[in-house]
Backbone bond lengths (Angstrom), bond angles and torsions (degrees), N, CA, C in turn:
res aa  C-N    CA-C-N  psi(-1)  N-CA   C-N-CA  omega(-1)  CA-C   N-CA-C  phi
1 X - - - 1.466 - - 1.525 109.59 -
2 X 1.339 115.78 134.86 1.461 120.31 -178.90 1.521 110.70 -78.92
3 X 1.310 116.14 135.74 1.460 121.97 178.49 1.523 109.13 -72.72
4 X 1.342 118.73 132.44 1.467 119.77 177.57 1.523 110.99 -72.99
5 X 1.321 115.65 166.34 1.463 120.05 175.54 1.523 108.68 -71.62
6 X 1.301 116.73 124.74 1.460 121.89 -175.79 1.518 110.59 -113.37
7 X 1.349 115.27 149.76 1.464 120.81 177.85 1.524 112.51 -106.33
8 X 1.337 117.42 -9.79 1.467 120.68 179.86 1.526 108.67 -162.86
9 X 1.329 115.58 151.63 1.463 122.12 178.61 1.521 109.72 -130.45
10 X 1.327 115.65 139.12 1.461 122.18 170.76 1.517 107.74 -114.48
11 X 1.325 116.82 137.26 1.456 122.11 -179.32 1.520 110.30 -120.85
12 X 1.329 116.51 128.82 1.453 119.65 161.51 1.526 106.31 -65.82
13 X 1.305 118.45 166.83 1.459 119.63 -172.75 1.520 113.23 -109.56
14 X 1.328 117.34 -73.53 1.466 120.04 -177.21 1.525 109.44 -68.21
15 X 1.323 116.74 124.36 1.455 121.91 -176.32 1.513 113.25 95.74
16 X 1.344 116.27 -12.11 1.466 121.28 178.78 1.528 110.39 -116.36
17 X 1.342 116.46 -55.44 1.465 121.08 178.26 1.522 111.96 -91.31
18 X 1.317 116.15 -31.66 1.462 120.30 -179.20 1.523 108.41 -154.78
19 X 1.312 114.88 166.87 1.464 121.69 172.40 1.513 106.91 -130.28
20 X 1.351 116.27 113.40 1.458 119.07 -174.85 1.516 110.04 67.70
21 X 1.318 117.06 -115.55 1.460 122.64 178.35 1.529 111.60 -110.35
22 X 1.339 117.05 13.87 1.462 120.97 -174.41 1.518 110.77 -113.50
23 X 1.345 118.53 122.58 1.466 120.07 177.65 1.526 110.42 -66.41
24 X 1.316 116.76 145.13 1.453 121.06 179.73 1.530 110.36 -90.15
25 X 1.324 117.62 154.78 1.471 120.78 -175.01 1.520 112.84 -56.01
26 X 1.334 114.82 129.45 1.454 121.30 174.36 1.518 115.42 84.69
27 X 1.339 118.95 -5.71 1.462 120.64 -174.23 1.528 111.65 -65.44
28 X 1.329 117.46 -53.89 1.463 120.52 -177.75 1.521 110.82 -62.26
29 X 1.330 116.95 -40.89 1.470 120.81 -178.99 1.527 110.88 -65.27
30 X 1.324 117.64 -38.74 1.461 120.26 -178.66 1.532 111.01 -68.34
31 X 1.332 118.13 -44.64 1.459 119.92 -179.99 1.531 110.70 -63.99
32 X 1.324 117.02 -39.14 1.466 120.14 177.79 1.528 110.16 -64.94
33 X 1.319 116.92 -39.61 1.462 121.77 177.82 1.531 110.99 -62.16
34 X 1.339 117.40 -43.63 1.460 121.02 179.64 1.526 110.96 -63.02
35 X 1.331 117.02 -38.53 1.468 120.71 176.60 1.524 110.37 -61.62
36 X 1.328 116.31 -46.22 1.461 119.68 -178.01 1.525 111.48 -68.32
37 X 1.325 116.44 -32.59 1.463 120.25 -179.50 1.518 112.42 -81.26
38 X 1.337 117.26 -13.58 1.450 120.16 -178.86 1.509 113.66 75.38
39 X 1.336 117.59 23.25 1.462 121.71 178.24 1.532 108.37 -92.37
40 X 1.330 118.85 114.36 1.473 121.14 -174.99 1.527 112.42 -63.60
41 X 1.327 115.26 144.62 1.464 120.24 175.52 1.523 108.94 -149.77
42 X 1.332 114.86 159.85 1.464 121.64 174.19 1.517 107.74 -143.84
43 X 1.320 115.62 158.76 1.459 122.28 178.69 1.519 108.49 -108.25
44 X 1.330 116.62 137.16 1.466 120.98 -177.41 1.524 109.20 -128.57
45 X 1.329 116.20 140.44 1.465 120.12 179.84 1.516 110.83 -148.75
46 X 1.332 115.58 143.80 1.460 121.69 174.24 1.521 112.22 -73.94
47 X 1.315 117.67 -15.66 1.456 121.54 -175.53 1.529 110.18 -66.45
48 X 1.324 116.67 125.05 1.469 121.48 -179.00 1.525 112.56 -104.30
49 X 1.329 118.02 5.46 1.463 120.40 -171.31 1.527 113.94 -98.73
50 X 1.348 118.44 -2.37 1.455 121.47 175.06 1.521 108.87 -124.78
51 X 1.324 116.04 145.82 1.460 120.92 174.78 1.531 109.14 -82.63
52 X 1.341 118.36 161.87 1.463 119.65 174.77 1.527 112.99 -55.65
53 X 1.318 117.64 -37.19 1.470 119.58 178.60 1.528 111.23 -65.50
54 X 1.317 116.57 -39.36 1.462 119.23 177.54 1.519 111.20 -64.83
55 X 1.335 116.08 -39.54 1.461 119.00 176.35 1.531 111.18 -65.63
56 X 1.328 116.70 -39.93 1.470 119.71 179.29 1.525 110.56 -60.60
57 X 1.333 117.19 -39.88 1.466 120.28 177.95 1.531 110.98 -66.89
58 X 1.335 116.52 -41.39 1.462 120.06 178.22 1.523 110.77 -61.13
59 X 1.320 116.85 -44.39 1.460 120.73 -179.82 1.529 111.12 -66.26
60 X 1.336 116.97 -37.60 1.461 120.32 179.55 1.523 111.38 -61.58
61 X 1.325 116.42 -34.01 1.460 119.97 176.64 1.527 111.62 -64.64
62 X 1.335 115.96 -21.81 1.466 121.14 178.48 1.526 111.33 -104.26
63 X 1.349 116.14 18.52 1.461 123.62 176.05 1.525 112.73 65.68
64 X 1.317 116.03 32.76 1.465 121.16 173.02 1.516 107.23 -117.04
65 X 1.325 116.69 113.63 1.458 122.35 -176.84 1.525 109.19 -95.65
66 X 1.316 116.35 102.77 1.462 121.63 -178.13 1.530 108.57 -128.54
67 X 1.331 119.07 121.32 1.465 120.62 177.81 1.525 110.93 -63.32
68 X 1.323 118.58 144.82 1.468 120.76 178.63 1.527 113.68 -53.98
69 X 1.337 117.39 -32.03 1.468 119.87 -178.48 1.519 112.17 -63.77
70 X 1.333 117.85 -18.91 1.461 120.70 179.38 1.524 112.56 -94.05
71 X 1.321 117.19 5.04 1.461 120.82 -178.96 1.520 108.17 -111.37
72 X 1.319 116.58 116.01 1.464 121.88 -176.31 1.524 108.36 -113.14
73 X 1.322 116.11 107.88 1.461 121.78 178.06 1.531 109.41 -93.07
74 X 1.316 115.67 166.48 1.466 118.48 177.13 1.526 111.04 -64.63
75 X 1.328 118.38 -28.24 1.464 121.02 175.40 1.524 111.12 -64.91
76 X 1.327 116.39 -47.24 1.463 121.32 -180.00 1.524 110.31 -62.58
77 X 1.330 116.79 -43.76 1.459 120.36 -179.23 1.527 111.51 -67.66
78 X 1.322 116.90 -35.70 1.465 120.78 176.27 1.523 110.76 -63.14
79 X 1.334 116.74 -43.86 1.467 120.43 178.43 1.524 110.67 -62.58
80 X 1.338 117.59 -40.20 1.464 121.04 179.16 1.522 110.90 -65.01
81 X 1.331 115.96 -40.16 1.466 120.62 178.42 1.531 110.60 -60.90
82 X 1.316 116.99 -46.90 1.466 120.25 -178.17 1.522 112.07 -71.04
83 X 1.330 116.71 -30.66 1.462 120.14 -179.83 1.524 111.39 -63.05
84 X 1.331 116.25 -26.86 1.462 120.64 178.40 1.529 112.41 -83.21
85 X 1.337 117.11 -7.74 1.462 119.61 -172.45 1.526 114.47 -124.91
86 X 1.321 116.75 -16.69 1.456 119.83 -179.11 1.521 109.60 -124.27
87 X 1.316 117.85 150.90 1.472 120.37 179.01 1.522 111.62 -72.42
88 X 1.316 116.30 155.57 1.461 121.24 175.21 1.519 109.19 -57.49
89 X 1.325 115.43 138.88 1.455 120.19 179.56 1.512 113.85 87.47
90 X 1.330 118.08 1.09 1.465 120.20 178.90 1.523 110.19 -63.14
91 X 1.323 115.87 145.73 1.458 122.18 -179.52 1.540 109.06 -87.52
92 X 1.340 116.15 134.68 1.459 121.01 179.66 1.526 109.57 -132.08
93 X 1.308 115.52 141.40 1.463 121.13 176.08 1.532 107.37 -96.69
94 X 1.316 116.62 124.76 1.464 121.68 -173.75 1.522 110.30 -110.74
95 X 1.330 115.54 117.59 1.461 120.98 166.38 1.523 104.38 -102.24
96 X 1.323 116.45 94.52 1.457 120.83 -173.36 1.515 109.84 178.36
97 X 1.321 115.29 -172.92 1.459 120.42 -175.08 1.525 111.32 -106.41
98 X 1.335 115.74 -174.79 1.467 121.04 -169.48 1.520 113.08 -59.21
99 X 1.327 118.75 -37.75 1.463 120.55 -177.51 1.523 111.33 -64.71
100 X 1.318 117.69 -37.91 1.460 121.03 177.65 1.526 110.62 -67.55
101 X 1.326 116.72 -44.81 1.472 119.20 177.70 1.520 110.89 -61.55
102 X 1.346 117.04 -39.79 1.462 120.89 179.79 1.514 111.37 -61.83
103 X 1.334 117.21 -43.42 1.465 120.91 179.91 1.516 111.42 -62.81
104 X 1.328 116.45 -40.05 1.461 120.13 -179.26 1.529 111.53 -71.10
105 X 1.324 117.01 -39.95 1.468 120.48 177.38 1.531 109.66 -64.31
106 X 1.331 117.11 -43.74 1.468 120.49 178.96 1.527 111.63 -61.06
107 X 1.333 116.38 -28.30 1.469 120.98 179.32 1.528 112.18 -83.65
108 X 1.341 117.26 -1.27 1.452 120.35 175.53 1.514 115.71 99.95
109 X 1.349 117.42 11.13 1.455 120.42 -179.04 1.529 110.81 -96.41
110 X 1.335 114.94 160.42 1.462 121.30 -177.46 1.527 108.96 -116.40
111 X 1.341 118.34 113.41 1.473 119.91 176.07 1.529 110.78 -63.43
112 X 1.315 116.28 135.00 1.470 121.44 -179.02 1.521 108.41 -154.79
113 X 1.334 115.29 168.70 1.458 120.32 -178.49 1.518 113.12 -109.74
114 X 1.310 117.84 -15.17 1.462 121.49 -178.30 1.525 110.10 -138.69
115 X 1.334 115.46 158.07 1.462 121.83 177.89 1.530 110.41 53.50
116 X 1.332 115.76 53.93 1.463 121.09 -174.97 1.526 110.26 -106.99
117 X 1.341 114.80 154.11 1.461 121.12 177.99 1.526 111.92 -88.03
118 X 1.330 116.90 -21.06 1.464 119.90 -177.55 1.523 110.31 -151.89
119 X 1.318 114.82 149.05 1.464 122.81 169.23 1.526 106.49 -109.28
120 X 1.319 116.26 121.11 1.458 121.88 -177.55 1.522 108.27 -113.87
121 X 1.336 115.98 123.26 1.466 121.27 -175.41 1.526 109.92 -116.22
122 X 1.324 115.22 129.07 1.458 122.78 171.71 1.517 108.27 -135.14
123 X 1.324 116.73 -174.02 1.453 118.89 175.55 1.527 109.38 -61.46
124 X 1.322 116.13 131.21 1.464 121.34 -179.96 1.524 107.67 -138.38
125 X 1.332 115.60 100.61 1.468 120.21 -177.64 1.515 112.13 -81.70
126 X 1.348 116.90 3.89 1.457 121.99 175.49 1.524 110.11 -125.68
127 X 1.312 116.33 28.97 1.461 120.48 -177.13 1.526 109.81 -62.79
128 X 1.330 115.75 147.31 1.463 121.03 179.70 1.521 109.84 -128.69
129 X 1.312 115.74 163.19 1.458 119.97 177.17 1.529 109.95 -61.94
130 X 1.323 116.59 -37.20 1.466 120.27 -179.90 1.528 110.54 -60.58
131 X 1.329 117.88 -43.72 1.459 120.84 178.68 1.529 110.59 -59.09
132 X 1.328 116.45 -47.59 1.455 120.44 -178.69 1.530 111.18 -64.73
133 X 1.335 116.21 -37.54 1.464 119.65 179.15 1.529 111.20 -65.01
134 X 1.330 116.95 -44.57 1.460 120.38 179.51 1.526 111.10 -66.60
135 X 1.342 116.45 -38.62 1.463 119.85 177.21 1.524 110.86 -64.22
136 X 1.330 116.42 -40.11 1.465 120.68 178.27 1.520 110.92 -60.13
137 X 1.329 116.91 -46.34 1.461 120.45 179.75 1.524 111.37 -61.53
138 X 1.331 116.42 -42.28 1.464 120.34 -179.35 1.529 111.21 -63.73
139 X 1.330 116.48 -41.04 1.463 119.86 179.42 1.518 111.29 -67.39
140 X 1.316 117.21 -39.55 1.466 120.47 177.89 1.525 111.17 -66.80
141 X 1.341 115.83 -24.22 1.463 120.03 177.62 1.534 112.16 -85.33
142 X 1.356 117.45 -2.62 1.460 120.44 174.74 1.504 116.91 105.38
143 X 1.340 119.19 8.96 1.464 120.71 178.20 1.525 110.66 -65.09
144 X 1.336 116.32 150.30 1.466 120.21 172.73 1.524 109.40 -60.46
145 X 1.326 115.92 152.19 1.460 122.12 -179.12 1.527 106.83 -124.30
146 X 1.342 116.69 113.34 1.462 121.63 -176.04 1.525 109.05 -127.88
147 X 1.334 116.00 133.87 1.467 123.03 -177.94 1.523 109.28 -118.06
148 X 1.319 116.59 128.33 1.474 120.00 -177.93 1.516 111.82 -63.51
149 X 1.324 117.81 -41.81 1.464 121.58 -179.17 1.522 108.98 -159.94
150 X 1.340 117.24 149.86 1.461 119.66 -171.34 1.524 115.45 -91.62
151 X 1.337 118.24 9.32 1.469 120.26 -175.88 1.525 111.15 -59.31
152 X 1.319 116.18 120.93 1.467 120.54 179.47 1.518 111.81 -77.57
153 X 1.326 116.34 -32.30 1.465 120.88 -177.18 1.520 109.90 -128.43
154 X 1.314 115.25 152.35 1.463 122.02 179.17 1.523 109.22 -130.85
155 X 1.343 118.14 115.75 1.463 119.51 177.33 1.521 111.12 -73.82
156 X 1.319 117.25 134.49 1.465 122.82 176.70 1.516 108.87 -130.70
157 X 1.322 116.04 173.57 1.454 119.88 -179.99 1.523 112.25 -63.94
158 X 1.343 116.40 -24.86 1.465 120.30 -179.11 1.529 112.73 -98.67
159 X 1.326 116.83 3.45 1.456 120.14 179.37 1.523 111.59 126.14
160 X 1.315 116.35 179.74 1.458 121.91 -176.72 1.528 110.10 -81.16
161 X 1.342 115.75 137.23 1.467 121.11 178.39 1.532 108.50 -127.28
162 X 1.345 118.21 162.86 1.464 120.08 177.68 1.528 111.30 -63.06
163 X 1.340 115.78 139.18 1.450 121.09 177.96 1.514 111.80 -98.19
164 X 1.336 115.85 -174.01 1.464 120.82 -178.85 1.520 111.40 -59.32
165 X 1.330 116.50 -36.43 1.455 119.96 -179.57 1.516 113.12 -62.46
166 X 1.318 117.10 -31.26 1.465 120.56 178.52 1.527 110.91 -69.13
167 X 1.333 117.33 -37.70 1.463 120.36 177.41 1.530 110.41 -66.36
168 X 1.343 115.62 -41.38 1.463 119.02 177.70 1.520 111.15 -65.49
169 X 1.345 116.48 -34.13 1.463 119.88 179.06 1.526 111.05 -64.10
170 X 1.323 116.80 -36.76 1.462 120.09 177.81 1.532 110.24 -64.49
171 X 1.327 116.91 -41.28 1.458 120.17 179.11 1.530 111.09 -69.40
172 X 1.325 117.05 -35.38 1.467 120.29 175.77 1.526 110.66 -63.60
173 X 1.340 116.08 -42.10 1.461 119.88 179.20 1.532 111.47 -62.62
174 X 1.333 115.99 -35.40 1.462 120.21 -177.89 1.525 113.41 -78.84
175 X 1.339 116.82 -29.66 1.461 119.83 -170.76 1.523 114.71 -118.53
176 X 1.328 116.98 -18.82 1.461 120.29 -173.47 1.518 113.08 78.43
177 X 1.335 117.82 1.29 1.471 122.28 -179.08 1.518 109.98 -87.61
178 X 1.325 115.54 139.74 1.464 121.17 174.79 1.529 109.29 -107.31
179 X 1.340 117.20 138.21 1.468 119.01 -176.19 1.522 113.23 -82.63
180 X 1.321 115.37 158.29 1.463 121.77 163.39 1.520 106.99 -78.47
181 X 1.325 117.47 124.59 1.471 121.78 -175.31 1.527 109.73 -100.14
182 X 1.319 116.37 131.91 1.462 121.88 -177.36 1.531 111.92 -96.44
183 X 1.313 118.32 -46.59 1.458 121.79 -172.42 1.522 114.04 -76.54
184 X 1.334 114.39 172.87 1.466 121.25 179.11 1.536 110.15 -59.29
185 X 1.331 118.49 143.23 1.470 129.20 15.37 1.516 115.24 -86.32
186 X 1.325 119.01 4.61 1.459 119.88 175.37 1.532 109.05 -74.82
187 X 1.323 117.98 152.89 1.470 120.41 -170.71 1.524 115.79 -84.41
188 X 1.337 119.46 -5.29 1.472 120.38 -171.92 1.524 112.83 -60.50
189 X 1.324 117.31 -40.17 1.466 121.27 -178.99 1.527 110.48 -61.94
190 X 1.328 116.78 -43.02 1.468 120.45 -179.29 1.521 110.44 -69.38
191 X 1.326 117.52 -38.42 1.458 119.99 178.47 1.517 112.09 -64.41
192 X 1.332 116.84 -36.15 1.460 120.46 176.31 1.525 110.21 -63.40
193 X 1.337 117.51 -42.97 1.464 121.10 179.56 1.524 110.98 -65.19
194 X 1.325 117.70 -42.24 1.463 120.82 178.29 1.522 111.31 -63.07
195 X 1.335 116.69 -39.28 1.464 120.29 178.69 1.520 110.48 -61.81
196 X 1.310 117.65 -37.56 1.469 120.92 178.96 1.522 110.90 -65.61
197 X 1.333 116.34 -34.61 1.460 120.46 -179.56 1.523 112.21 -84.70
198 X 1.341 117.11 -12.22 1.450 120.06 -174.56 1.514 111.67 67.42
199 X 1.351 116.68 33.00 1.463 122.06 -174.75 1.522 111.00 -110.04
200 X 1.329 115.42 153.38 1.452 121.72 177.18 1.516 110.37 -99.02
201 X 1.332 117.44 144.60 1.469 120.41 -177.28 1.526 113.80 -58.52
202 X 1.326 117.88 -35.52 1.464 120.49 -173.62 1.522 113.05 -63.04
203 X 1.329 118.34 -23.05 1.464 121.36 -179.92 1.522 112.13 -116.21
204 X 1.336 116.00 22.66 1.465 120.94 -179.17 1.520 110.38 -124.11
205 X 1.329 116.05 162.36 1.463 121.65 179.79 1.511 110.42 -136.30
206 X 1.314 116.37 151.65 1.456 123.53 171.11 1.512 107.96 -108.70
207 X 1.329 116.23 131.72 1.465 122.12 177.74 1.519 107.05 -110.62
208 X 1.322 117.36 115.80 1.450 121.04 -177.22 1.515 111.78 -143.04
209 X 1.338 115.29 174.43 1.460 120.49 -178.69 1.523 112.47 -114.59
210 X 1.339 117.40 2.00 1.456 119.66 -178.43 1.525 110.93 -128.29
211 X 1.327 115.49 128.95 1.457 120.49 178.64 1.516 110.64 -68.29
212 X 1.331 117.20 -44.93 1.463 121.45 -172.46 1.514 113.53 -68.30
213 X 1.327 117.96 -22.20 1.468 120.37 -179.48 1.526 111.49 -114.06
214 X 1.327 117.66 -61.84 1.463 121.18 -174.25 1.525 112.31 -66.60
215 X 1.330 116.44 -51.11 1.461 119.89 -178.63 1.528 110.30 -67.31
216 X 1.331 116.76 -41.71 1.471 120.02 179.71 1.525 111.17 -62.08
217 X 1.337 117.11 -43.55 1.468 120.47 179.11 1.524 110.81 -65.76
218 X 1.329 116.24 -42.50 1.456 120.00 178.87 1.520 112.19 -61.25
219 X 1.329 116.21 -43.49 1.466 120.19 178.86 1.533 110.07 -63.21
220 X 1.341 117.36 -42.78 1.464 120.88 -179.45 1.527 111.94 -65.22
221 X 1.339 116.84 -30.73 1.461 121.22 -178.97 1.521 112.72 -88.88
222 X 1.330 117.87 -5.70 1.458 121.37 179.02 1.508 114.61 83.65
223 X 1.348 117.66 23.85 1.462 121.85 -179.72 1.528 111.12 -95.56
224 X 1.315 115.65 158.75 1.463 122.69 166.62 1.528 106.15 -70.69
225 X 1.326 117.52 137.56 1.465 120.30 -173.98 1.527 111.48 -114.80
226 X 1.323 115.34 131.30 1.469 122.22 -179.20 1.520 108.76 -124.00
227 X 1.312 116.81 121.87 1.466 122.26 177.85 1.515 108.87 -100.26
228 X 1.327 116.80 126.13 1.454 121.75 177.94 1.521 108.47 -107.79
229 X 1.316 116.61 133.58 1.468 121.28 -172.64 1.524 112.33 -91.10
230 X 1.320 116.62 51.89 1.462 119.92 178.12 1.522 111.87 -119.65
231 X 1.326 117.07 2.95 1.463 119.75 -179.39 1.503 110.41 -137.15
232 X 1.323 116.98 -127.92 1.454 122.40 -179.77 1.519 107.32 -90.52
233 X 1.333 117.66 106.43 1.459 120.48 -173.61 1.517 113.15 -115.99
234 X 1.325 118.10 2.59 1.463 119.27 -178.35 1.518 110.18 -68.32
235 X 1.347 118.00 128.00 1.459 119.89 178.61 1.521 110.74 -60.10
236 X 1.332 115.81 141.83 1.459 119.84 -179.97 1.523 109.88 -137.91
237 X 1.334 116.52 40.45 1.452 121.10 -179.40 1.513 110.41 -78.58
238 X 1.331 117.85 150.18 1.450 120.28 175.13 1.514 110.54 -61.04
239 X 1.357 118.83 148.87 1.454 121.18 179.56 1.526 111.25 -55.03
240 X 1.335 114.90 134.63 1.447 119.71 176.92 1.518 114.38 83.44
241 X 1.303 117.21 -1.13 1.464 120.08 179.78 1.514 109.45 -123.39
242 X 1.309 116.76 104.47 1.458 121.31 -178.16 1.525 109.46 -78.40
243 X 1.300 116.82 121.07 1.459 122.00 176.88 1.516 106.82 -123.31
244 X 1.315 115.51 103.04 1.460 120.18 -175.04 1.520 109.90 -120.44
245 X 1.324 117.17 142.99 1.467 119.69 175.95 1.523 110.22 -69.81
246 X 1.328 115.71 159.10 1.455 120.05 176.47 1.519 111.54 -72.41
247 X 1.321 116.30 -29.38 1.460 121.18 -178.45 1.522 109.25 -147.97
248 X 1.327 116.85 140.64 1.464 122.63 174.89 1.524 108.14 -118.74
249 X 1.339 117.50 128.91 1.458 121.92 177.10 1.525 109.23 -124.25
250 X 1.319 114.56 154.14 1.460 119.63 -179.13 1.524 111.54 -67.05
251 X 1.330 116.60 -45.86 1.462 121.44 -179.45 1.519 108.59 -160.16
252 X 1.330 117.18 -175.85 1.454 120.39 -176.66 1.523 112.67 -72.77
253 X 1.327 117.86 -18.65 1.460 119.48 174.15 1.524 110.19 -65.80
254 X 1.331 116.28 -39.84 1.468 119.42 176.81 1.523 110.91 -66.77
255 X 1.321 117.63 -40.99 1.462 120.09 178.07 1.523 110.53 -62.27
256 X 1.318 117.33 -39.92 1.466 122.04 177.26 1.532 109.61 -57.36
257 X 1.327 117.37 -48.09 1.465 120.80 -179.88 1.526 111.36 -61.70
258 X 1.323 116.47 -40.15 1.466 119.91 -179.07 1.526 111.10 -68.17
259 X 1.326 117.88 -36.48 1.455 120.27 176.67 1.528 110.86 -63.76
260 X 1.315 116.44 -42.01 1.464 119.91 177.40 1.522 110.24 -62.00
261 X 1.342 116.87 -38.54 1.464 121.04 -179.64 1.522 112.60 -64.81
262 X 1.350 117.44 -25.30 1.463 120.23 178.65 1.525 112.37 -81.85
263 X 1.326 116.83 -6.17 1.458 120.23 179.22 1.502 114.55 109.10
264 X 1.340 118.15 -0.20 1.462 120.24 175.92 1.523 108.30 -70.96
265 X 1.310 116.75 126.22 1.463 121.50 -178.29 1.517 109.18 -133.05
266 X 1.325 114.71 150.16 1.462 118.57 172.85 1.523 108.61 -69.24
267 X 1.323 115.49 142.29 1.446 119.47 179.61 1.516 110.51 -83.33
268 X 1.312 115.23 165.24 1.461 120.00 -179.75 1.514 110.11 -64.34
269 X 1.344 118.45 155.78 1.465 121.18 -178.69 1.524 113.00 -53.99
270 X 1.340 118.49 -28.15 1.453 120.68 -179.76 1.509 113.59 -91.90
271 X 1.357 117.19 2.63 1.457 121.01 -176.26 1.508 112.23 -71.34
272 X 1.324 114.09 162.30 1.467 119.78 -176.47 1.512 112.18 -64.86
273 X 1.333 116.96 -34.76 1.463 118.90 -173.93 1.515 111.74 -63.90
274 X 1.332 116.41 -36.84 1.458 118.70 -176.68 1.517 111.83 -66.53
275 X 1.320 116.97 -36.98 1.451 119.24 -177.82 1.513 113.66 -86.85
276 X 1.350 116.17 -31.79 1.456 118.05 -172.18 1.509 114.19 -87.40
277 X 1.337 117.13 -30.98 1.468 122.92 -175.26 1.523 110.68 55.34
278 X 1.296 119.19 22.08 1.461 129.76 -177.92 1.540 113.14 42.91
279 X 1.318 113.28 147.83 1.471 119.36 -175.01 1.524 110.85 -75.41
280 X 1.303 115.41 141.17 1.457 121.60 175.29 1.514 108.02 -123.59
281 X 1.304 115.75 125.93 1.455 119.74 179.21 1.513 110.79 -72.53
282 X 1.320 117.19 146.95 1.463 121.34 179.22 1.517 112.59 -81.67
283 X 1.320 117.81 -0.76 1.456 120.69 179.17 1.513 109.91 133.43
284 X 1.324 116.64 163.35 1.442 119.59 -178.16 1.520 112.36 -66.25
285 X 1.322 116.25 144.69 1.442 119.29 176.48 1.517 109.93 -77.65
286 X 1.300 113.73 155.54 1.465 118.74 178.72 1.506 110.11 -73.31
């Protein structure tokens, strides 16, 4: 299948650009090519435990130069979502790690344990009973309930551990409240990234390694969906519901070739794209 002409690309990270601490074939070359061609892109991840700057440093170690403004984590997208719904200075209870708290503080919110407007849940590898108890009370008192990403499990080098979705499930069991979910497979994370690029879904694509999250989110957001077979590629659609990507490629080297075939070319060394790296918005204004 021929790749359509695209105006923007979104990339999942782990399993697409790298695996663990190892860059995947063609990743650095493709991102450099997109910069030279002036084709806007952003990176999106459900992971709420690293800041965009931390991700930028990690990528730089793998020879991928990506400005933090082009990296949209579920923490950043969660803060943007709440910024549109709560006043500056609102108190929020955070069940999560430092990167999530940092994103919320940067958005103008005040972390607190009582009298809060929202309970925000992300992965928290230091969660305590006290945190869950205080979150339960806040939810029963009517606070908003927001979840960075719905992943129930998180694979690690030492084995599978509970993910952010498992913590939210405990709070749902205690309160009967269901959270607003920001991360994939819901489309909010991708819409936040597109807004930063000033791109429309109809001419954009998501490149991911998972059908149940990346492809599902892309379909919900109205994007062209590309599955790359370098990470988790096993289909995980509900029975009776076929969820297939628009295009499947072996790796990013194949995607690079297909982009060139559609007419995407690197610009001359003196071209605007090489010097400007195109503008990326820091997020929607309030």
